[in-house]
ZAKOLDO-340697 format. One record per residue (C-alpha): residue in three letters; x, y, z. Coordinates in Angstrom, 3 decimals, m for minus. Layout:
! residues N
+---------+----------+----------+----------+
! residuo !       c1 !       c2 !       c3 !
+---------+----------+----------+----------+
!     ALA !        X !        Y !        Z !
...
+---------+----------+----------+----------+
This chain:
! residues 153
+---------+----------+----------+----------+
! residuo !       c1 !       c2 !       c3 !
+---------+----------+----------+----------+
!     MET !   93.085 !   15.552 !   96.812 !
!     ARG !   95.560 !   18.251 !   97.182 !
!     LEU !   98.609 !   18.085 !   94.843 !
!     ARG !  101.792 !   19.936 !   95.609 !
!     PRO !  105.184 !   19.828 !   94.072 !
!     ARG !  107.710 !   17.797 !   95.810 !
!     LEU !  110.571 !   15.412 !   94.601 !
!     LEU !  109.794 !   12.474 !   92.621 !
!     PRO !  109.052 !    9.178 !   94.910 !
!     THR !  112.301 !    7.214 !   95.277 !
!     LEU !  110.564 !    4.313 !   94.265 !
!     MET !  110.282 !    5.822 !   90.460 !
!     ILE !  113.941 !    6.848 !   90.537 !
!     LEU !  114.939 !    3.401 !   91.327 !
!     ALA !  112.927 !    1.691 !   88.830 !
!     LEU !  115.174 !    2.709 !   85.938 !
!     GLY !  117.885 !    0.381 !   87.431 !
!     CYS !  115.881 !   m2.330 !   88.679 !
!     ALA !  115.366 !   m5.620 !   87.174 !
!     SER !  113.065 !   m8.550 !   88.351 !
!     SER !  112.037 !  m11.841 !   86.944 !
!     PRO !  108.383 !  m11.195 !   85.719 !
!     GLY !  105.693 !  m13.447 !   86.902 !
!     PRO !  102.032 !  m13.543 !   85.394 !
!     VAL !  100.680 !  m10.453 !   84.229 !
!     SER !   97.145 !   m9.336 !   84.877 !
!     ALA !   94.484 !  m10.136 !   82.283 !
!     PRO !   93.497 !   m7.218 !   80.022 !
!     GLY !   90.523 !   m5.412 !   81.463 !
!     SER !   91.056 !   m6.341 !   85.124 !
!     PHE !   91.810 !   m2.931 !   86.032 !
!     SER !   89.184 !   m0.915 !   84.420 !
!     ALA !   88.001 !    0.465 !   87.787 !
!     LEU !   91.707 !    1.620 !   88.551 !
!     GLU !   92.099 !    3.061 !   85.117 !
!     ALA !   88.812 !    4.937 !   85.475 !
!     GLU !   89.861 !    6.250 !   88.749 !
!     ILE !   93.076 !    7.538 !   87.062 !
!     VAL !   91.307 !    9.222 !   84.578 !
!     ASP !   88.828 !   10.852 !   86.950 !
!     ARG !   91.812 !   12.093 !   89.122 !
!     LEU !   93.532 !   13.492 !   86.014 !
!     ASN !   90.294 !   15.293 !   84.909 !
!     ALA !   89.675 !   16.693 !   88.396 !
!     LEU !   93.222 !   18.137 !   88.450 !
!     ARG !   92.688 !   19.553 !   84.935 !
!     SER !   89.677 !   21.149 !   86.091 !
!     ARG !   91.246 !   22.782 !   88.876 !
!     GLU !   93.655 !   24.244 !   86.635 !
!     GLY !   90.969 !   25.560 !   84.312 !
!     LEU !   91.437 !   23.006 !   81.504 !
!     SER !   88.954 !   20.818 !   79.664 !
!     ALA !   88.462 !   17.195 !   80.541 !
!     LEU !   90.231 !   14.639 !   78.460 !
!     GLN !   88.229 !   11.957 !   76.817 !
!     PRO !   89.025 !    8.315 !   77.238 !
!     ASN !   89.990 !    7.007 !   73.705 !
!     ALA !   89.703 !    3.250 !   73.459 !
!     GLU !   92.512 !    2.685 !   70.933 !
!     ALA !   94.830 !    4.782 !   73.121 !
!     THR !   93.878 !    2.731 !   76.037 !
!     GLU !   94.642 !   m0.295 !   74.188 !
!     VAL !   98.064 !    0.906 !   73.447 !
!     ALA !   98.687 !    1.963 !   76.920 !
!     ARG !   97.705 !   m1.509 !   78.403 !
!     GLU !   99.904 !   m3.067 !   75.836 !
!     HIS !  102.601 !   m1.279 !   76.706 !
!     SER !  102.085 !   m1.703 !   80.616 !
!     ASN !  101.751 !   m5.412 !   79.871 !
!     ALA !  105.009 !   m5.432 !   77.966 !
!     MET !  106.965 !   m3.633 !   80.639 !
!     ALA !  105.235 !   m6.007 !   83.497 !
!     SER !  106.341 !   m9.207 !   81.487 !
!     GLY !  109.858 !   m7.953 !   80.859 !
!     LYS !  109.313 !   m7.920 !   76.995 !
!     ARG !  110.053 !   m4.228 !   77.068 !
!     ALA !  112.162 !   m2.044 !   79.564 !
!     PHE !  110.550 !    0.634 !   81.859 !
!     GLY !  110.274 !    3.566 !   80.058 !
!     HIS !  109.427 !    5.242 !   76.680 !
!     ASP !  111.256 !    3.010 !   74.150 !
!     GLU !  109.446 !    3.097 !   70.708 !
!     PHE !  106.767 !    5.397 !   71.881 !
!     PHE !  106.371 !    6.889 !   68.429 !
!     LYS !  106.021 !    3.558 !   67.008 !
!     ARG !  103.338 !    2.583 !   69.203 !
!     VAL !  101.224 !    5.556 !   68.611 !
!     SER !  101.805 !    6.151 !   65.046 !
!     HIS !   98.570 !    4.555 !   64.026 !
!     LEU !   96.648 !    6.715 !   66.341 !
!     ALA !   97.679 !    9.672 !   63.955 !
!     PRO !   97.886 !   12.030 !   67.066 !
!     ARG !   99.325 !   15.417 !   66.750 !
!     ASN !  101.730 !   16.182 !   69.721 !
!     PRO !  101.508 !   12.882 !   71.581 !
!     ALA !  102.683 !   12.296 !   74.859 !
!     GLU !  103.176 !    9.464 !   77.238 !
!     ASN !  103.645 !    9.058 !   81.113 !
!     VAL !  104.738 !    5.784 !   82.703 !
!     PHE !  104.808 !    4.685 !   86.361 !
!     TRP !  105.493 !    1.581 !   88.414 !
!     SER !  104.892 !    0.864 !   91.989 !
!     LEU !  105.001 !   m1.933 !   94.671 !
!     ARG !  102.422 !   m0.215 !   96.729 !
!     GLN !   98.965 !   m1.877 !   96.835 !
!     SER !   96.792 !    0.795 !   98.293 !
!     GLY !   95.861 !    4.453 !   97.191 !
!     LEU !   97.155 !    3.395 !   93.513 !
!     ALA !   95.401 !    6.074 !   91.564 !
!     GLU !   96.186 !    8.932 !   93.699 !
!     GLN !   99.864 !    7.628 !   93.906 !
!     VAL !  100.179 !    7.690 !   89.974 !
!     VAL !   98.721 !   11.292 !   89.596 !
!     GLN !  100.668 !   12.460 !   92.441 !
!     ALA !  104.011 !   10.960 !   91.018 !
!     TRP !  103.152 !   12.241 !   87.479 !
!     PHE !  102.185 !   15.844 !   89.063 !
!     ASP !  105.411 !   15.934 !   90.999 !
!     SER !  107.557 !   15.512 !   87.807 !
!     PRO !  107.584 !   18.638 !   85.478 !
!     PRO !  107.667 !   16.788 !   82.122 !
!     HIS !  104.951 !   14.271 !   83.318 !
!     ARG !  102.836 !   17.226 !   84.683 !
!     LYS !  103.313 !   18.954 !   81.189 !
!     ASN !  101.785 !   15.991 !   79.579 !
!     MET !   98.895 !   15.887 !   82.121 !
!     LEU !   98.066 !   19.466 !   81.540 !
!     GLY !   98.930 !   19.785 !   78.050 !
!     ASN !   96.752 !   20.709 !   74.920 !
!     HIS !   95.336 !   17.333 !   74.720 !
!     GLY !   91.618 !   16.043 !   73.956 !
!     ALA !   91.848 !   12.523 !   74.807 !
!     LEU !   93.893 !    9.843 !   76.621 !
!     GLY !   94.451 !    6.116 !   77.112 !
!     ILE !   95.204 !    4.929 !   80.651 !
!     GLY !   96.447 !    1.196 !   80.708 !
!     ALA !   97.690 !   m0.767 !   83.842 !
!     ALA !   99.338 !   m4.225 !   84.480 !
!     LYS !  100.461 !   m6.156 !   87.471 !
!     VAL !  102.952 !   m8.841 !   88.028 !
!     GLY !  101.595 !  m11.380 !   90.196 !
!     GLU !  100.961 !   m9.642 !   93.432 !
!     GLY !  103.694 !   m7.315 !   93.197 !
!     LYS !  104.621 !   m4.456 !   90.784 !
!     LEU !  101.950 !   m2.415 !   89.078 !
!     TYR !  102.723 !   m0.640 !   85.856 !
!     VAL !  100.649 !    2.153 !   84.474 !
!     THR !  100.979 !    3.924 !   80.961 !
!     GLY !   99.217 !    7.158 !   80.109 !
!     ILE !   98.940 !    8.112 !   76.533 !
!     PHE !   97.672 !   11.719 !   75.752 !
!     ILE !   96.653 !   12.719 !   72.140 !
!     ARG !   95.118 !   15.545 !   70.620 !
+---------+----------+----------+----------+
């Protein structure tokens, strides 16, 4: 995978103003393969940049999954509302969060990492001085996929 800076996908920009009626949200744990692939791609990117790998953190993963599910179900707006409240029990130093949504069904892990890489604030989080992360995904029916990445030190 070759990452290069470019404009954010229109889909992510449009996401801020879109509303939809939520359908069933995928069950927790059903995206473990996708979540693992995102972690692998993030760590490959960090390795190419001369940075150490981020270790998956079970508590941060659960928080990320809960946030993705809340966005997918419509209980929380797409974005970072209440981020510090969500991660306060993790006692992180310098925590960071990336969120993403897509209607596309293929190449999702690459799409997530590429979109975050293309956005300077999200790229900063991915390449920041963190030691652990949690990735959580949730899907509304056969439609939108939501992904949250929580980066902690």
